[in-house]
PATIFI-121497 format. One record per residue: x, y, z of N, C-alpha, C in turn; chain; residue number from 1. Coordinates in Angstrom, 1 decimal, decimal comma, m for minus. Example, Ala and Ser with C-alpha at 12.3 -4.5 7.8 and 13.67 -1.06 7.14 Angstrom:
<<13,2 m5,7 7,8> <12,3 m4,5 7,8> <13,2 m3,3 7,8> 'A' 1>
<<12,8 m2,2 7,1> <13,7 m1,1 7,1> <12,9 0,0 7,9> 'A' 2>
//
This chain:
<<m7,8 m3,4 19,5> <m7,7 m4,1 18,2> <m7,0 m3,3 17,2> 'A' 1>
<<m6,2 m3,9 16,4> <m5,4 m3,2 15,4> <m6,3 m3,2 14,1> 'A' 2>
<<m6,0 m2,3 13,2> <m6,7 m2,2 11,9> <m5,8 m2,7 10,8> 'A' 3>
<<m6,2 m3,7 10,1> <m5,4 m4,4 9,0> <m6,0 m4,1 7,7> 'A' 4>
<<m5,0 m3,8 6,8> <m5,4 m3,5 5,4> <m4,6 m4,5 4,5> 'A' 5>
<<m5,3 m5,1 3,6> <m4,7 m5,9 2,5> <m5,1 m5,4 1,2> 'A' 6>
<<m4,1 m5,0 0,4> <m4,4 m4,4 m0,9> <m3,8 m5,2 m2,0> 'A' 7>
<<m4,5 m5,3 m3,1> <m4,0 m6,0 m4,3> <m3,9 m4,9 m5,4> 'A' 8>
<<m2,8 m4,7 m6,0> <m2,6 m3,8 m7,1> <m2,1 m4,6 m8,3> 'A' 9>
<<m2,8 m4,3 m9,4> <m2,4 m4,9 m10,7> <m2,0 m3,8 m11,6> 'A' 10>
<<m0,7 m3,8 m12,0> <m0,2 m2,7 m12,9> <m0,7 m2,9 m14,3> 'A' 11>
<<m0,8 m1,9 m15,0> <m1,0 m2,0 m16,5> <0,2 m2,5 m17,1> 'A' 12>
<<0,1 m3,3 m18,1> <1,3 m3,9 m18,8> <2,3 m2,8 m19,2> 'A' 13>
<<3,5 m3,1 m18,8> <4,6 m2,1 m19,2> <4,8 m1,1 m18,1> 'A' 14>
<<4,0 m1,0 m17,1> <4,2 0,0 m16,0> <4,7 m0,6 m14,7> 'A' 15>
<<4,9 m1,9 m14,7> <5,3 m2,6 m13,4> <6,5 m2,0 m12,8> 'A' 16>
<<7,5 m1,6 m13,6> <8,8 m1,1 m13,0> <8,5 0,3 m12,3> 'A' 17>
<<7,6 1,1 m12,9> <7,3 2,4 m12,3> <6,5 2,2 m11,0> 'A' 18>
<<5,5 1,2 m11,0> <4,7 1,0 m9,8> <5,7 0,5 m8,7> 'A' 19>
<<6,6 m0,4 m9,1> <7,6 m0,9 m8,1> <8,4 0,2 m7,5> 'A' 20>
<<8,8 1,1 m8,3> <9,6 2,3 m7,8> <8,8 3,1 m6,9> 'A' 21>
<<7,5 3,4 m7,2> <6,7 4,2 m6,3> <6,5 3,5 m5,0> 'A' 22>
<<6,3 2,1 m5,0> <6,2 1,4 m3,8> <7,5 1,4 m3,0> 'A' 23>
<<8,6 1,4 m3,6> <9,9 1,4 m2,9> <10,1 2,8 m2,2> 'A' 24>
<<9,6 3,8 m2,8> <9,6 5,2 m2,2> <8,7 5,3 m1,0> 'A' 25>
<<7,5 4,7 m1,2> <6,4 4,8 m0,2> <6,6 4,0 1,0> 'A' 26>
<<7,2 2,8 0,9> <7,4 1,9 2,0> <8,1 2,4 3,2> 'A' 27>
<<9,3 2,9 3,1> <10,1 3,3 4,3> <9,4 4,5 5,0> 'A' 28>
<<8,8 5,4 4,3> <8,1 6,6 4,9> <6,9 6,1 5,6> 'A' 29>
<<6,1 5,2 5,0> <4,9 4,7 5,6> <5,2 3,9 6,9> 'A' 30>
<<6,3 3,2 7,0> <6,7 2,5 8,2> <7,1 3,4 9,3> 'A' 31>
<<7,4 4,7 9,0> <7,7 5,6 10,1> <6,5 6,4 10,6> 'A' 32>
<<5,3 6,2 10,0> <4,1 6,9 10,5> <3,9 6,4 12,0> 'A' 33>
<<3,4 7,4 12,8> <3,2 7,1 14,2> <2,2 5,9 14,5> 'A' 34>
<<1,2 5,8 13,7> <0,2 4,8 13,9> <0,4 3,5 13,1> 'A' 35>
<<1,5 3,4 12,4> <1,8 2,2 11,6> <2,5 1,2 12,5> 'A' 36>
<<2,0 m0,1 12,4> <2,6 m1,2 13,2> <3,4 m2,1 12,3> 'A' 37>
<<3,0 m2,2 11,0> <3,6 m3,1 10,0> <3,2 m2,6 8,6> 'A' 38>
<<4,2 m2,7 7,7> <3,9 m2,3 6,3> <4,8 m3,1 5,4> 'A' 39>
<<4,3 m4,0 4,6> <5,1 m4,8 3,8> <4,4 m5,0 2,4> 'A' 40>
<<5,1 m4,6 1,4> <4,6 m4,8 0,0> <5,4 m6,0 m0,6> 'A' 41>
<<4,8 m6,7 m1,5> <5,5 m7,8 m2,2> <4,9 m8,0 m3,6> 'A' 42>
<<5,8 m8,5 m4,4> <5,4 m8,7 m5,8> <5,4 m10,2 m6,1> 'A' 43>
<<4,4 m10,7 m6,8> <4,3 m12,1 m7,2> <5,2 m12,4 m8,3> 'A' 44>
<<6,3 m13,2 m8,1> <7,2 m13,6 m9,2> <6,5 m14,2 m10,4> 'A' 45>
<<5,5 m15,0 m10,1> <4,7 m15,6 m11,2> <3,8 m14,6 m12,0> 'A' 46>
<<3,5 m13,5 m11,4> <2,7 m12,5 m12,0> <3,3 m11,2 m11,7> 'A' 47>
<<4,3 m10,7 m12,5> <5,0 m9,5 m12,2> <4,2 m8,2 m12,2> 'A' 48>
<<3,0 m8,3 m12,7> <2,1 m7,1 m12,7> <1,4 m7,0 m11,4> 'A' 49>
<<1,4 m8,0 m10,6> <0,6 m8,1 m9,3> <1,5 m7,7 m8,1> 'A' 50>
<<1,0 m6,7 m7,4> <1,7 m6,3 m6,1> <0,7 m6,4 m5,0> 'A' 51>
<<1,1 m6,8 m3,9> <0,2 m7,0 m2,7> <0,9 m6,2 m1,6> 'A' 52>
<<0,0 m5,5 m0,8> <0,5 m4,7 0,3> <m0,3 m5,2 1,5> 'A' 53>
<<0,5 m5,4 2,6> <m0,1 m5,8 3,9> <0,3 m4,8 4,9> 'A' 54>
<<m0,7 m4,2 5,5> <m0,5 m3,1 6,4> <m1,2 m3,3 7,7> 'A' 55>
<<m0,6 m2,9 8,8> <m1,3 m3,0 10,1> <m1,1 m1,6 10,8> 'A' 56>
<<m2,2 m1,1 11,3> <m2,2 0,2 11,9> <m2,8 0,1 13,3> 'A' 57>
<<m2,5 1,0 14,2> <m3,0 1,0 15,6> <m4,5 1,0 15,6> 'A' 58>
<<m5,1 1,7 14,7> <m6,5 1,9 14,6> <m6,9 2,4 13,2> 'A' 59>
<<m8,2 2,5 12,9> <m8,6 3,1 11,6> <m8,2 4,5 11,4> 'A' 60>
<<m8,3 5,4 12,4> <m7,8 6,8 12,2> <m6,3 6,8 11,8> 'A' 61>
<<m5,5 5,9 12,3> <m4,1 5,9 11,8> <m4,0 5,5 10,4> 'A' 62>
<<m4,9 4,6 9,9> <m4,9 4,3 8,5> <m5,4 5,5 7,6> 'A' 63>
<<m6,4 6,1 8,1> <m6,9 7,3 7,4> <m5,8 8,4 7,3> 'A' 64>
<<m5,0 8,5 8,4> <m3,9 9,5 8,4> <m2,9 9,1 7,3> 'A' 65>
<<m2,7 7,8 7,2> <m1,7 7,3 6,1> <m2,2 7,7 4,7> 'A' 66>
<<m3,5 7,4 4,5> <m4,1 7,7 3,2> <m4,0 9,2 2,9> 'A' 67>
<<m4,2 10,1 3,9> <m4,2 11,5 3,7> <m2,7 12,1 3,8> 'A' 68>
<<m1,8 11,3 4,1> <m0,4 11,8 4,2> <0,1 12,3 2,9> 'A' 69>
<<1,1 13,2 3,0> <1,7 13,8 1,8> <2,4 12,8 1,0> 'A' 70>
<<3,1 11,8 1,6> <3,8 10,8 0,9> <2,8 9,8 0,1> 'A' 71>
<<1,7 9,5 0,7> <0,8 8,6 0,0> <0,1 9,4 m1,1> 'A' 72>
<<m0,2 10,6 m0,9> <m0,8 11,5 m2,0> <0,2 11,5 m3,1> 'A' 73>
<<1,5 11,7 m2,9> <2,5 11,8 m3,9> <2,8 10,4 m4,6> 'A' 74>
<<3,2 9,4 m3,8> <3,6 8,1 m4,4> <2,5 7,2 m4,7> 'A' 75>
<<1,4 7,2 m3,9> <0,2 6,4 m4,1> <m0,7 7,0 m5,2> 'A' 76>
<<m1,5 8,0 m4,7> <m2,5 8,6 m5,7> <m1,8 9,3 m6,8> 'A' 77>
<<m0,7 9,9 m6,6> <m0,1 10,7 m7,7> <0,8 9,9 m8,6> 'A' 78>
<<1,3 8,7 m8,2> <2,2 8,0 m9,1> <1,7 6,6 m9,4> 'A' 79>
<<1,6 5,7 m8,4> <1,3 4,3 m8,7> <m0,1 4,1 m9,1> 'A' 80>
<<m1,0 4,6 m8,4> <m2,4 4,3 m8,6> <m2,9 4,6 m10,0> 'A' 81>
<<m2,5 5,7 m10,6> <m2,9 6,0 m12,0> <m2,3 4,9 m13,0> 'A' 82>
<<m1,3 4,2 m12,6> <m0,7 3,2 m13,5> <m1,3 1,8 m13,3> 'A' 83>
<<m2,3 1,7 m12,5> <m2,9 0,4 m12,2> <m4,1 0,1 m13,1> 'A' 84>
<<m4,1 m1,2 m13,4> <m5,3 m1,8 m14,1> <m6,4 m2,0 m13,2> 'A' 85>
<<m6,1 m2,4 m11,9> <m7,0 m2,8 m10,9> <m6,5 m2,6 m9,5> 'A' 86>
<<m7,3 m2,3 m8,6> <m6,9 m2,0 m7,2> <m8,1 m2,5 m6,3> 'A' 87>
<<m7,7 m3,5 m5,4> <m8,7 m4,0 m4,4> <m8,1 m3,7 m3,1> 'A' 88>
<<m9,0 m3,4 m2,1> <m8,6 m3,3 m0,7> <m9,6 m4,0 0,2> 'A' 89>
<<m9,0 m4,6 1,2> <m9,8 m5,4 2,2> <m9,4 m4,9 3,5> 'A' 90>
<<m10,3 m4,8 4,4> <m10,1 m4,2 5,7> <m10,6 m5,2 6,8> 'A' 91>
<<m9,7 m5,3 7,9> <m10,0 m6,2 9,0> <m9,7 m5,6 10,3> 'A' 92>
<<m10,1 m6,2 11,4> <m9,7 m5,8 12,7> <m9,1 m7,1 13,3> 'A' 93>
<<m8,0 m6,9 14,1> <m7,4 m8,1 14,7> <m8,3 m8,6 15,9> 'A' 94>
<<m8,2 m9,8 16,2> <m8,9 m10,4 17,3> <m7,9 m10,5 18,5> 'A' 95>
<<m8,2 m9,8 19,5> <m7,3 m9,8 20,7> <m7,6 m10,9 21,6> 'A' 96>
//
């Protein structure tokens, strides 16, 4: 079974361009992680402050490695997340 993460990020007003830039930096590096199967971020055109991330990992340890990675520490925790008004994460396992 794969490990699925769905995250909703709401940027503080006026910071959406910075959050978008952090996501653009984070995405290609995250896709190269050994345990990453899929990584896609998207922005809601009707709500430009809202970003959604959909991620699939081989297993939960692969996701934990992503969170602990240097690039997530820099672009996620160090850049984007401090600019957020709200952050929600949902975790699932695929049904094989």
